[in-house]
PDB file of N, CA, C, O and CB in Angstrom:
ATOM      1  N   UNK A   1      26.947 -10.639 -73.694  1.00  0.00           N
ATOM      2  CA  UNK A   1      25.707 -10.186 -74.276  1.00  0.00           C
ATOM      3  C   UNK A   1      24.956  -9.297 -73.295  1.00  0.00           C
ATOM      4  O   UNK A   1      24.486  -8.217 -73.655  1.00  0.00           O
ATOM      5  CB  UNK A   1      24.847 -11.374 -74.692  1.00  0.00           C
ATOM      6  N   UNK A   2      24.850  -9.752 -72.075  1.00  0.00           N
ATOM      7  CA  UNK A   2      24.054  -9.030 -71.092  1.00  0.00           C
ATOM      8  C   UNK A   2      24.636  -7.658 -70.798  1.00  0.00           C
ATOM      9  O   UNK A   2      23.891  -6.688 -70.653  1.00  0.00           O
ATOM     10  CB  UNK A   2      23.949  -9.831 -69.810  1.00  0.00           C
ATOM     11  N   UNK A   3      25.947  -7.563 -70.709  1.00  0.00           N
ATOM     12  CA  UNK A   3      26.577  -6.284 -70.385  1.00  0.00           C
ATOM     13  C   UNK A   3      26.482  -5.280 -71.524  1.00  0.00           C
ATOM     14  O   UNK A   3      26.339  -4.082 -71.278  1.00  0.00           O
ATOM     15  CB  UNK A   3      28.024  -6.501 -70.024  1.00  0.00           C
ATOM     16  N   UNK A   4      26.560  -5.747 -72.764  1.00  0.00           N
ATOM     17  CA  UNK A   4      26.621  -4.831 -73.898  1.00  0.00           C
ATOM     18  C   UNK A   4      25.270  -4.550 -74.553  1.00  0.00           C
ATOM     19  O   UNK A   4      25.070  -3.468 -75.105  1.00  0.00           O
ATOM     20  CB  UNK A   4      27.550  -5.378 -74.920  1.00  0.00           C
ATOM     21  N   UNK A   5      24.337  -5.508 -74.500  1.00  0.00           N
ATOM     22  CA  UNK A   5      23.111  -5.370 -75.271  1.00  0.00           C
ATOM     23  C   UNK A   5      21.819  -5.364 -74.464  1.00  0.00           C
ATOM     24  O   UNK A   5      20.747  -5.212 -75.050  1.00  0.00           O
ATOM     25  CB  UNK A   5      23.045  -6.452 -76.245  1.00  0.00           C
ATOM     26  N   UNK A   6      21.875  -5.522 -73.152  1.00  0.00           N
ATOM     27  CA  UNK A   6      20.658  -5.620 -72.343  1.00  0.00           C
ATOM     28  C   UNK A   6      19.847  -4.336 -72.430  1.00  0.00           C
ATOM     29  O   UNK A   6      20.391  -3.238 -72.313  1.00  0.00           O
ATOM     30  CB  UNK A   6      21.005  -5.926 -70.879  1.00  0.00           C
ATOM     31  N   UNK A   7      18.536  -4.485 -72.637  1.00  0.00           N
ATOM     32  CA  UNK A   7      17.654  -3.319 -72.691  1.00  0.00           C
ATOM     33  C   UNK A   7      16.648  -3.312 -71.546  1.00  0.00           C
ATOM     34  O   UNK A   7      16.527  -2.310 -70.841  1.00  0.00           O
ATOM     35  CB  UNK A   7      16.919  -3.282 -74.020  1.00  0.00           C
ATOM     36  N   UNK A   8      15.909  -4.439 -71.345  1.00  0.00           N
ATOM     37  CA  UNK A   8      14.880  -4.477 -70.312  1.00  0.00           C
ATOM     38  C   UNK A   8      14.471  -5.920 -70.027  1.00  0.00           C
ATOM     39  O   UNK A   8      14.863  -6.850 -70.731  1.00  0.00           O
ATOM     40  CB  UNK A   8      13.655  -3.643 -70.734  1.00  0.00           C
ATOM     41  N   UNK A   9      13.684  -6.074 -68.989  1.00  0.00           N
ATOM     42  CA  UNK A   9      13.068  -7.358 -68.670  1.00  0.00           C
ATOM     43  C   UNK A   9      11.668  -7.388 -69.271  1.00  0.00           C
ATOM     44  O   UNK A   9      11.041  -6.342 -69.440  1.00  0.00           O
ATOM     45  CB  UNK A   9      13.020  -7.595 -67.125  1.00  0.00           C
ATOM     46  N   UNK A  10      11.175  -8.588 -69.594  1.00  0.00           N
ATOM     47  CA  UNK A  10       9.833  -8.740 -70.156  1.00  0.00           C
ATOM     48  C   UNK A  10       9.174  -9.985 -69.570  1.00  0.00           C
ATOM     49  O   UNK A  10       9.845 -10.879 -69.055  1.00  0.00           O
ATOM     50  CB  UNK A  10       9.887  -8.829 -71.706  1.00  0.00           C
ATOM     51  N   UNK A  11       7.844 -10.021 -69.659  1.00  0.00           N
ATOM     52  CA  UNK A  11       7.096 -11.177 -69.162  1.00  0.00           C
ATOM     53  C   UNK A  11       6.556 -11.988 -70.330  1.00  0.00           C
ATOM     54  O   UNK A  11       6.441 -11.496 -71.453  1.00  0.00           O
ATOM     55  CB  UNK A  11       5.942 -10.730 -68.238  1.00  0.00           C
ATOM     56  N   UNK A  12       6.229 -13.233 -70.041  1.00  0.00           N
ATOM     57  CA  UNK A  12       5.513 -14.066 -71.009  1.00  0.00           C
ATOM     58  C   UNK A  12       4.055 -13.613 -71.013  1.00  0.00           C
ATOM     59  O   UNK A  12       3.616 -12.976 -70.056  1.00  0.00           O
ATOM     60  CB  UNK A  12       5.637 -15.605 -70.659  1.00  0.00           C
ATOM     61  N   UNK A  13       3.292 -13.924 -72.066  1.00  0.00           N
ATOM     62  CA  UNK A  13       1.896 -13.502 -72.109  1.00  0.00           C
ATOM     63  C   UNK A  13       1.048 -14.027 -70.936  1.00  0.00           C
ATOM     64  O   UNK A  13       0.113 -13.348 -70.512  1.00  0.00           O
ATOM     65  CB  UNK A  13       1.286 -13.954 -73.404  1.00  0.00           C
ATOM     66  N   UNK A  14       1.353 -15.202 -70.414  1.00  0.00           N
ATOM     67  CA  UNK A  14       0.526 -15.774 -69.358  1.00  0.00           C
ATOM     68  C   UNK A  14       1.211 -15.767 -67.987  1.00  0.00           C
ATOM     69  O   UNK A  14       0.781 -16.485 -67.084  1.00  0.00           O
ATOM     70  CB  UNK A  14       0.147 -17.185 -69.724  1.00  0.00           C
ATOM     71  N   UNK A  15       2.260 -14.975 -67.820  1.00  0.00           N
ATOM     72  CA  UNK A  15       3.042 -14.980 -66.584  1.00  0.00           C
ATOM     73  C   UNK A  15       3.191 -13.553 -66.069  1.00  0.00           C
ATOM     74  O   UNK A  15       3.199 -12.603 -66.851  1.00  0.00           O
ATOM     75  CB  UNK A  15       4.435 -15.627 -66.811  1.00  0.00           C
ATOM     76  N   UNK A  16       3.307 -13.408 -64.761  1.00  0.00           N
ATOM     77  CA  UNK A  16       3.482 -12.076 -64.171  1.00  0.00           C
ATOM     78  C   UNK A  16       4.911 -11.799 -63.744  1.00  0.00           C
ATOM     79  O   UNK A  16       5.217 -10.695 -63.291  1.00  0.00           O
ATOM     80  CB  UNK A  16       2.571 -11.918 -62.985  1.00  0.00           C
ATOM     81  N   UNK A  17       5.784 -12.772 -63.878  1.00  0.00           N
ATOM     82  CA  UNK A  17       7.180 -12.607 -63.464  1.00  0.00           C
ATOM     83  C   UNK A  17       8.017 -12.192 -64.673  1.00  0.00           C
ATOM     84  O   UNK A  17       8.048 -12.887 -65.689  1.00  0.00           O
ATOM     85  CB  UNK A  17       7.737 -13.922 -62.833  1.00  0.00           C
ATOM     86  N   UNK A  18       8.691 -11.058 -64.549  1.00  0.00           N
ATOM     87  CA  UNK A  18       9.519 -10.547 -65.645  1.00  0.00           C
ATOM     88  C   UNK A  18      10.889 -11.217 -65.597  1.00  0.00           C
ATOM     89  O   UNK A  18      11.829 -10.682 -65.010  1.00  0.00           O
ATOM     90  CB  UNK A  18       9.662  -8.997 -65.562  1.00  0.00           C
ATOM     91  N   UNK A  19      10.996 -12.387 -66.216  1.00  0.00           N
ATOM     92  CA  UNK A  19      12.256 -13.129 -66.172  1.00  0.00           C
ATOM     93  C   UNK A  19      12.961 -13.181 -67.516  1.00  0.00           C
ATOM     94  O   UNK A  19      14.129 -13.564 -67.581  1.00  0.00           O
ATOM     95  CB  UNK A  19      12.007 -14.528 -65.688  1.00  0.00           C
ATOM     96  N   UNK A  20      12.283 -12.806 -68.581  1.00  0.00           N
ATOM     97  CA  UNK A  20      12.907 -12.803 -69.907  1.00  0.00           C
ATOM     98  C   UNK A  20      13.694 -11.512 -70.091  1.00  0.00           C
ATOM     99  O   UNK A  20      13.201 -10.423 -69.799  1.00  0.00           O
ATOM    100  CB  UNK A  20      11.840 -12.958 -71.027  1.00  0.00           C
ATOM    101  N   UNK A  21      14.892 -11.646 -70.568  1.00  0.00           N
ATOM    102  CA  UNK A  21      15.737 -10.481 -70.816  1.00  0.00           C
ATOM    103  C   UNK A  21      15.648 -10.130 -72.299  1.00  0.00           C
ATOM    104  O   UNK A  21      15.753 -11.004 -73.159  1.00  0.00           O
ATOM    105  CB  UNK A  21      17.221 -10.753 -70.388  1.00  0.00           C
ATOM    106  N   UNK A  22      15.455  -8.860 -72.586  1.00  0.00           N
ATOM    107  CA  UNK A  22      15.372  -8.378 -73.959  1.00  0.00           C
ATOM    108  C   UNK A  22      16.679  -7.676 -74.302  1.00  0.00           C
ATOM    109  O   UNK A  22      17.139  -6.793 -73.578  1.00  0.00           O
ATOM    110  CB  UNK A  22      14.152  -7.422 -74.153  1.00  0.00           C
ATOM    111  N   UNK A  23      17.267  -8.087 -75.423  1.00  0.00           N
ATOM    112  CA  UNK A  23      18.496  -7.468 -75.915  1.00  0.00           C
ATOM    113  C   UNK A  23      18.147  -6.512 -77.032  1.00  0.00           C
ATOM    114  O   UNK A  23      17.189  -6.737 -77.771  1.00  0.00           O
ATOM    115  CB  UNK A  23      19.511  -8.532 -76.401  1.00  0.00           C
ATOM    116  N   UNK A  24      18.916  -5.449 -77.161  1.00  0.00           N
ATOM    117  CA  UNK A  24      18.747  -4.521 -78.269  1.00  0.00           C
ATOM    118  C   UNK A  24      20.021  -4.529 -79.108  1.00  0.00           C
ATOM    119  O   UNK A  24      21.099  -4.182 -78.626  1.00  0.00           O
ATOM    120  CB  UNK A  24      18.421  -3.084 -77.757  1.00  0.00           C
ATOM    121  N   UNK A  25      19.882  -4.924 -80.352  1.00  0.00           N
ATOM    122  CA  UNK A  25      21.014  -4.951 -81.270  1.00  0.00           C
ATOM    123  C   UNK A  25      20.931  -3.725 -82.158  1.00  0.00           C
ATOM    124  O   UNK A  25      19.924  -3.498 -82.828  1.00  0.00           O
ATOM    125  CB  UNK A  25      21.033  -6.259 -82.119  1.00  0.00           C
ATOM    126  N   UNK A  26      21.991  -2.941 -82.159  1.00  0.00           N
ATOM    127  CA  UNK A  26      22.018  -1.696 -82.919  1.00  0.00           C
ATOM    128  C   UNK A  26      22.860  -1.850 -84.169  1.00  0.00           C
ATOM    129  O   UNK A  26      23.972  -2.376 -84.111  1.00  0.00           O
ATOM    130  CB  UNK A  26      22.553  -0.551 -82.062  1.00  0.00           C
ATOM    131  N   UNK A  27      22.345  -1.400 -85.288  1.00  0.00           N
ATOM    132  CA  UNK A  27      23.081  -1.443 -86.543  1.00  0.00           C
ATOM    133  C   UNK A  27      23.223  -2.843 -87.097  1.00  0.00           C
ATOM    134  O   UNK A  27      22.951  -3.826 -86.409  1.00  0.00           O
ATOM    135  CB  UNK A  27      24.432  -0.844 -86.361  1.00  0.00           C
ATOM    136  N   UNK A  28      23.642  -2.926 -88.318  1.00  0.00           N
ATOM    137  CA  UNK A  28      23.862  -4.228 -88.934  1.00  0.00           C
ATOM    138  C   UNK A  28      22.588  -4.845 -89.482  1.00  0.00           C
ATOM    139  O   UNK A  28      21.517  -4.240 -89.435  1.00  0.00           O
ATOM    140  CB  UNK A  28      24.483  -5.163 -87.942  1.00  0.00           C
ATOM    141  N   UNK A  29      22.717  -6.031 -89.990  1.00  0.00           N
ATOM    142  CA  UNK A  29      21.598  -6.724 -90.627  1.00  0.00           C
ATOM    143  C   UNK A  29      20.571  -7.226 -89.626  1.00  0.00           C
ATOM    144  O   UNK A  29      19.416  -7.436 -89.997  1.00  0.00           O
ATOM    145  CB  UNK A  29      22.108  -7.881 -91.442  1.00  0.00           C
ATOM    146  N   UNK A  30      20.950  -7.425 -88.375  1.00  0.00           N
ATOM    147  CA  UNK A  30      20.046  -8.004 -87.379  1.00  0.00           C
ATOM    148  C   UNK A  30      19.670  -7.003 -86.299  1.00  0.00           C
ATOM    149  O   UNK A  30      19.465  -7.404 -85.153  1.00  0.00           O
ATOM    150  CB  UNK A  30      20.681  -9.224 -86.743  1.00  0.00           C
ATOM    151  N   UNK A  31      19.571  -5.719 -86.618  1.00  0.00           N
ATOM    152  CA  UNK A  31      19.221  -4.734 -85.604  1.00  0.00           C
ATOM    153  C   UNK A  31      17.774  -4.922 -85.166  1.00  0.00           C
ATOM    154  O   UNK A  31      16.914  -5.287 -85.968  1.00  0.00           O
ATOM    155  CB  UNK A  31      19.443  -3.307 -86.134  1.00  0.00           C
ATOM    156  N   UNK A  32      17.518  -4.671 -83.901  1.00  0.00           N
ATOM    157  CA  UNK A  32      16.184  -4.821 -83.341  1.00  0.00           C
ATOM    158  C   UNK A  32      16.245  -5.396 -81.940  1.00  0.00           C
ATOM    159  O   UNK A  32      17.312  -5.452 -81.330  1.00  0.00           O
ATOM    160  CB  UNK A  32      15.329  -5.705 -84.232  1.00  0.00           C
ATOM    161  N   UNK A  33      15.079  -5.829 -81.421  1.00  0.00           N
ATOM    162  CA  UNK A  33      14.994  -6.412 -80.089  1.00  0.00           C
ATOM    163  C   UNK A  33      14.835  -7.924 -80.184  1.00  0.00           C
ATOM    164  O   UNK A  33      14.089  -8.429 -81.023  1.00  0.00           O
ATOM    165  CB  UNK A  33      13.826  -5.798 -79.302  1.00  0.00           C
ATOM    166  N   UNK A  34      15.542  -8.636 -79.319  1.00  0.00           N
ATOM    167  CA  UNK A  34      15.516 -10.092 -79.286  1.00  0.00           C
ATOM    168  C   UNK A  34      15.487 -10.571 -77.845  1.00  0.00           C
ATOM    169  O   UNK A  34      15.998  -9.893 -76.954  1.00  0.00           O
ATOM    170  CB  UNK A  34      16.731 -10.679 -80.029  1.00  0.00           C
ATOM    171  N   UNK A  35      14.886 -11.750 -77.606  1.00  0.00           N
ATOM    172  CA  UNK A  35      15.004 -12.387 -76.307  1.00  0.00           C
ATOM    173  C   UNK A  35      16.427 -12.897 -76.161  1.00  0.00           C
ATOM    174  O   UNK A  35      17.032 -13.361 -77.128  1.00  0.00           O
ATOM    175  CB  UNK A  35      13.970 -13.541 -76.142  1.00  0.00           C
ATOM    176  N   UNK A  36      16.959 -12.811 -74.950  1.00  0.00           N
ATOM    177  CA  UNK A  36      18.314 -13.300 -74.726  1.00  0.00           C
ATOM    178  C   UNK A  36      18.324 -14.821 -74.836  1.00  0.00           C
ATOM    179  O   UNK A  36      17.524 -15.495 -74.187  1.00  0.00           O
ATOM    180  CB  UNK A  36      18.848 -12.843 -73.341  1.00  0.00           C
ATOM    181  N   UNK A  37      19.220 -15.363 -75.650  1.00  0.00           N
ATOM    182  CA  UNK A  37      19.296 -16.820 -75.790  1.00  0.00           C
ATOM    183  C   UNK A  37      19.734 -17.494 -74.504  1.00  0.00           C
ATOM    184  O   UNK A  37      20.484 -16.919 -73.716  1.00  0.00           O
ATOM    185  CB  UNK A  37      20.248 -17.191 -76.908  1.00  0.00           C
ATOM    186  N   UNK A  38      19.274 -18.689 -74.298  1.00  0.00           N
ATOM    187  CA  UNK A  38      19.698 -19.474 -73.148  1.00  0.00           C
ATOM    188  C   UNK A  38      21.118 -20.002 -73.394  1.00  0.00           C
ATOM    189  O   UNK A  38      21.599 -20.003 -74.527  1.00  0.00           O
ATOM    190  CB  UNK A  38      18.704 -20.647 -72.882  1.00  0.00           C
ATOM    191  N   UNK A  39      21.770 -20.442 -72.336  1.00  0.00           N
ATOM    192  CA  UNK A  39      23.169 -20.869 -72.416  1.00  0.00           C
ATOM    193  C   UNK A  39      23.360 -21.978 -73.445  1.00  0.00           C
ATOM    194  O   UNK A  39      24.280 -21.921 -74.260  1.00  0.00           O
ATOM    195  CB  UNK A  39      23.656 -21.342 -71.048  1.00  0.00           C
ATOM    196  N   UNK A  40      22.488 -22.987 -73.407  1.00  0.00           N
ATOM    197  CA  UNK A  40      22.632 -24.118 -74.320  1.00  0.00           C
ATOM    198  C   UNK A  40      22.497 -23.682 -75.774  1.00  0.00           C
ATOM    199  O   UNK A  40      23.232 -24.151 -76.642  1.00  0.00           O
ATOM    200  CB  UNK A  40      21.596 -25.189 -74.000  1.00  0.00           C
ATOM    201  N   UNK A  41      21.559 -22.785 -76.028  1.00  0.00           N
ATOM    202  CA  UNK A  41      21.363 -22.294 -77.398  1.00  0.00           C
ATOM    203  C   UNK A  41      22.546 -21.472 -77.869  1.00  0.00           C
ATOM    204  O   UNK A  41      22.941 -21.541 -79.033  1.00  0.00           O
ATOM    205  CB  UNK A  41      20.091 -21.461 -77.489  1.00  0.00           C
ATOM    206  N   UNK A  42      23.107 -20.696 -76.958  1.00  0.00           N
ATOM    207  CA  UNK A  42      24.255 -19.867 -77.324  1.00  0.00           C
ATOM    208  C   UNK A  42      25.434 -20.730 -77.752  1.00  0.00           C
ATOM    209  O   UNK A  42      26.108 -20.425 -78.736  1.00  0.00           O
ATOM    210  CB  UNK A  42      24.661 -18.964 -76.155  1.00  0.00           C
ATOM    211  N   UNK A  43      25.681 -21.808 -77.012  1.00  0.00           N
ATOM    212  CA  UNK A  43      26.806 -22.665 -77.387  1.00  0.00           C
ATOM    213  C   UNK A  43      26.486 -23.508 -78.614  1.00  0.00           C
ATOM    214  O   UNK A  43      27.349 -23.701 -79.470  1.00  0.00           O
ATOM    215  CB  UNK A  43      27.189 -23.570 -76.222  1.00  0.00           C
ATOM    216  N   UNK A  44      25.261 -24.013 -78.714  1.00  0.00           N
ATOM    217  CA  UNK A  44      24.899 -24.869 -79.850  1.00  0.00           C
ATOM    218  C   UNK A  44      24.857 -24.105 -81.162  1.00  0.00           C
ATOM    219  O   UNK A  44      25.274 -24.627 -82.196  1.00  0.00           O
ATOM    220  CB  UNK A  44      23.556 -25.520 -79.603  1.00  0.00           C
ATOM    221  N   UNK A  45      24.358 -22.874 -81.132  1.00  0.00           N
ATOM    222  CA  UNK A  45      24.259 -22.086 -82.365  1.00  0.00           C
ATOM    223  C   UNK A  45      25.477 -21.198 -82.589  1.00  0.00           C
ATOM    224  O   UNK A  45      25.658 -20.651 -83.676  1.00  0.00           O
ATOM    225  CB  UNK A  45      23.008 -21.231 -82.335  1.00  0.00           C
ATOM    226  N   UNK A  46      26.296 -21.056 -81.581  1.00  0.00           N
ATOM    227  CA  UNK A  46      27.432 -20.155 -81.687  1.00  0.00           C
ATOM    228  C   UNK A  46      28.763 -20.853 -81.755  1.00  0.00           C
ATOM    229  O   UNK A  46      29.221 -21.230 -82.834  1.00  0.00           O
ATOM    230  CB  UNK A  46      27.436 -19.230 -80.549  1.00  0.00           C
ATOM    231  N   UNK A  47      29.390 -21.028 -80.606  1.00  0.00           N
ATOM    232  CA  UNK A  47      30.763 -21.520 -80.562  1.00  0.00           C
ATOM    233  C   UNK A  47      30.924 -22.932 -81.118  1.00  0.00           C
ATOM    234  O   UNK A  47      31.973 -23.247 -81.680  1.00  0.00           O
ATOM    235  CB  UNK A  47      31.261 -21.485 -79.153  1.00  0.00           C
ATOM    236  N   UNK A  48      29.925 -23.783 -80.978  1.00  0.00           N
ATOM    237  CA  UNK A  48      30.034 -25.136 -81.537  1.00  0.00           C
ATOM    238  C   UNK A  48      30.087 -25.128 -83.061  1.00  0.00           C
ATOM    239  O   UNK A  48      30.614 -26.060 -83.669  1.00  0.00           O
ATOM    240  CB  UNK A  48      28.863 -25.989 -81.072  1.00  0.00           C
ATOM    241  N   UNK A  49      29.546 -24.086 -83.678  1.00  0.00           N
ATOM    242  CA  UNK A  49      29.538 -23.980 -85.134  1.00  0.00           C
ATOM    243  C   UNK A  49      30.540 -22.955 -85.663  1.00  0.00           C
ATOM    244  O   UNK A  49      30.605 -22.713 -86.868  1.00  0.00           O
ATOM    245  CB  UNK A  49      28.154 -23.620 -85.609  1.00  0.00           C
ATOM    246  N   UNK A  50      31.306 -22.366 -84.779  1.00  0.00           N
ATOM    247  CA  UNK A  50      32.293 -21.381 -85.196  1.00  0.00           C
ATOM    248  C   UNK A  50      31.723 -19.994 -85.420  1.00  0.00           C
ATOM    249  O   UNK A  50      32.388 -19.147 -86.017  1.00  0.00           O
ATOM    250  CB  UNK A  50      32.953 -21.839 -86.438  1.00  0.00           C
ATOM    251  N   UNK A  51      30.502 -19.738 -84.952  1.00  0.00           N
ATOM    252  CA  UNK A  51      29.876 -18.418 -85.107  1.00  0.00           C
ATOM    253  C   UNK A  51      30.286 -17.552 -83.926  1.00  0.00           C
ATOM    254  O   UNK A  51      30.045 -17.918 -82.775  1.00  0.00           O
ATOM    255  CB  UNK A  51      28.314 -18.531 -85.202  1.00  0.00           C
ATOM    256  N   UNK A  52      30.900 -16.412 -84.196  1.00  0.00           N
ATOM    257  CA  UNK A  52      31.364 -15.536 -83.125  1.00  0.00           C
ATOM    258  C   UNK A  52      30.560 -14.253 -83.017  1.00  0.00           C
ATOM    259  O   UNK A  52      30.758 -13.491 -82.070  1.00  0.00           O
ATOM    260  CB  UNK A  52      32.808 -15.200 -83.332  1.00  0.00           C
ATOM    261  N   UNK A  53      29.665 -13.991 -83.949  1.00  0.00           N
ATOM    262  CA  UNK A  53      28.848 -12.780 -83.924  1.00  0.00           C
ATOM    263  C   UNK A  53      27.626 -13.014 -83.048  1.00  0.00           C
ATOM    264  O   UNK A  53      26.774 -13.839 -83.380  1.00  0.00           O
ATOM    265  CB  UNK A  53      28.423 -12.364 -85.358  1.00  0.00           C
ATOM    266  N   UNK A  54      27.532 -12.294 -81.931  1.00  0.00           N
ATOM    267  CA  UNK A  54      26.427 -12.493 -80.995  1.00  0.00           C
ATOM    268  C   UNK A  54      25.081 -12.090 -81.588  1.00  0.00           C
ATOM    269  O   UNK A  54      24.054 -12.636 -81.184  1.00  0.00           O
ATOM    270  CB  UNK A  54      26.678 -11.708 -79.727  1.00  0.00           C
ATOM    271  N   UNK A  55      25.055 -11.160 -82.526  1.00  0.00           N
ATOM    272  CA  UNK A  55      23.804 -10.766 -83.165  1.00  0.00           C
ATOM    273  C   UNK A  55      23.230 -11.917 -83.985  1.00  0.00           C
ATOM    274  O   UNK A  55      22.015 -12.112 -84.010  1.00  0.00           O
ATOM    275  CB  UNK A  55      24.020  -9.536 -84.055  1.00  0.00           C
ATOM    276  N   UNK A  56      24.072 -12.664 -84.641  1.00  0.00           N
ATOM    277  CA  UNK A  56      23.631 -13.810 -85.434  1.00  0.00           C
ATOM    278  C   UNK A  56      23.073 -14.894 -84.512  1.00  0.00           C
ATOM    279  O   UNK A  56      22.061 -15.517 -84.831  1.00  0.00           O
ATOM    280  CB  UNK A  56      24.798 -14.370 -86.288  1.00  0.00           C
ATOM    281  N   UNK A  57      23.721 -15.120 -83.382  1.00  0.00           N
ATOM    282  CA  UNK A  57      23.254 -16.124 -82.437  1.00  0.00           C
ATOM    283  C   UNK A  57      21.898 -15.717 -81.851  1.00  0.00           C
ATOM    284  O   UNK A  57      21.006 -16.557 -81.734  1.00  0.00           O
ATOM    285  CB  UNK A  57      24.291 -16.327 -81.311  1.00  0.00           C
ATOM    286  N   UNK A  58      21.729 -14.452 -81.485  1.00  0.00           N
ATOM    287  CA  UNK A  58      20.453 -13.972 -80.939  1.00  0.00           C
ATOM    288  C   UNK A  58      19.341 -14.110 -81.973  1.00  0.00           C
ATOM    289  O   UNK A  58      18.229 -14.515 -81.634  1.00  0.00           O
ATOM    290  CB  UNK A  58      20.575 -12.501 -80.483  1.00  0.00           C
ATOM    291  N   UNK A  59      19.625 -13.781 -83.220  1.00  0.00           N
ATOM    292  CA  UNK A  59      18.628 -13.923 -84.284  1.00  0.00           C
ATOM    293  C   UNK A  59      18.284 -15.394 -84.514  1.00  0.00           C
ATOM    294  O   UNK A  59      17.114 -15.727 -84.700  1.00  0.00           O
ATOM    295  CB  UNK A  59      19.141 -13.288 -85.590  1.00  0.00           C
ATOM    296  N   UNK A  60      19.262 -16.259 -84.503  1.00  0.00           N
ATOM    297  CA  UNK A  60      19.022 -17.684 -84.665  1.00  0.00           C
ATOM    298  C   UNK A  60      18.164 -18.250 -83.550  1.00  0.00           C
ATOM    299  O   UNK A  60      17.310 -19.103 -83.794  1.00  0.00           O
ATOM    300  CB  UNK A  60      20.328 -18.424 -84.726  1.00  0.00           C
ATOM    301  N   UNK A  61      18.385 -17.780 -82.319  1.00  0.00           N
ATOM    302  CA  UNK A  61      17.578 -18.227 -81.192  1.00  0.00           C
ATOM    303  C   UNK A  61      16.123 -17.797 -81.367  1.00  0.00           C
ATOM    304  O   UNK A  61      15.211 -18.574 -81.084  1.00  0.00           O
ATOM    305  CB  UNK A  61      18.144 -17.676 -79.877  1.00  0.00           C
ATOM    306  N   UNK A  62      15.898 -16.561 -81.833  1.00  0.00           N
ATOM    307  CA  UNK A  62      14.531 -16.082 -82.079  1.00  0.00           C
ATOM    308  C   UNK A  62      13.835 -16.950 -83.122  1.00  0.00           C
ATOM    309  O   UNK A  62      12.673 -17.319 -82.954  1.00  0.00           O
ATOM    310  CB  UNK A  62      14.547 -14.611 -82.541  1.00  0.00           C
ATOM    311  N   UNK A  63      14.541 -17.271 -84.190  1.00  0.00           N
ATOM    312  CA  UNK A  63      13.952 -18.116 -85.234  1.00  0.00           C
ATOM    313  C   UNK A  63      13.629 -19.500 -84.701  1.00  0.00           C
ATOM    314  O   UNK A  63      12.580 -20.059 -85.021  1.00  0.00           O
ATOM    315  CB  UNK A  63      14.896 -18.228 -86.432  1.00  0.00           C
ATOM    316  N   UNK A  64      14.508 -20.054 -83.900  1.00  0.00           N
ATOM    317  CA  UNK A  64      14.286 -21.372 -83.315  1.00  0.00           C
ATOM    318  C   UNK A  64      13.079 -21.359 -82.381  1.00  0.00           C
ATOM    319  O   UNK A  64      12.267 -22.283 -82.418  1.00  0.00           O
ATOM    320  CB  UNK A  64      15.534 -21.837 -82.560  1.00  0.00           C
ATOM    321  N   UNK A  65      12.945 -20.330 -81.545  1.00  0.00           N
ATOM    322  CA  UNK A  65      11.815 -20.232 -80.628  1.00  0.00           C
ATOM    323  C   UNK A  65      10.506 -20.049 -81.389  1.00  0.00           C
ATOM    324  O   UNK A  65       9.459 -20.506 -80.930  1.00  0.00           O
ATOM    325  CB  UNK A  65      12.022 -19.074 -79.649  1.00  0.00           C
ATOM    326  N   UNK A  66      10.550 -19.393 -82.537  1.00  0.00           N
ATOM    327  CA  UNK A  66       9.340 -19.188 -83.336  1.00  0.00           C
ATOM    328  C   UNK A  66       8.880 -20.505 -83.952  1.00  0.00           C
ATOM    329  O   UNK A  66       7.681 -20.777 -84.016  1.00  0.00           O
ATOM    330  CB  UNK A  66       9.590 -18.139 -84.442  1.00  0.00           C
ATOM    331  N   UNK A  67       9.812 -21.310 -84.397  1.00  0.00           N
ATOM    332  CA  UNK A  67       9.484 -22.580 -85.034  1.00  0.00           C
ATOM    333  C   UNK A  67       9.163 -23.655 -84.002  1.00  0.00           C
ATOM    334  O   UNK A  67       8.241 -24.447 -84.196  1.00  0.00           O
ATOM    335  CB  UNK A  67      10.633 -23.036 -85.922  1.00  0.00           C
ATOM    336  N   UNK A  68       9.922 -23.686 -82.903  1.00  0.00           N
ATOM    337  CA  UNK A  68       9.791 -24.741 -81.897  1.00  0.00           C
ATOM    338  C   UNK A  68       9.586 -24.102 -80.525  1.00  0.00           C
ATOM    339  O   UNK A  68      10.547 -23.996 -79.763  1.00  0.00           O
ATOM    340  CB  UNK A  68      11.045 -25.669 -81.894  1.00  0.00           C
ATOM    341  N   UNK A  69       8.362 -23.671 -80.178  1.00  0.00           N
ATOM    342  CA  UNK A  69       8.145 -22.947 -78.920  1.00  0.00           C
ATOM    343  C   UNK A  69       8.297 -23.749 -77.701  1.00  0.00           C
ATOM    344  O   UNK A  69       8.135 -23.230 -76.596  1.00  0.00           O
ATOM    345  CB  UNK A  69       6.837 -22.367 -78.902  1.00  0.00           C
TER     346      UNK A  69
END
């Protein structure tokens, strides 16, 4: 993910350290910018469920973070 989709670093609203990685997904149903999923989320939403599309995993992580911050 990092090698193919990395766009930039970003900060949290209340933090000055740019530690969040922003991915850019081009084309397809999930095109746009997403926070890079953490390792546990990538495996739980991806390979453990048979999902191999990284765009779907990144979108799922965004939805999860929105519901459960």
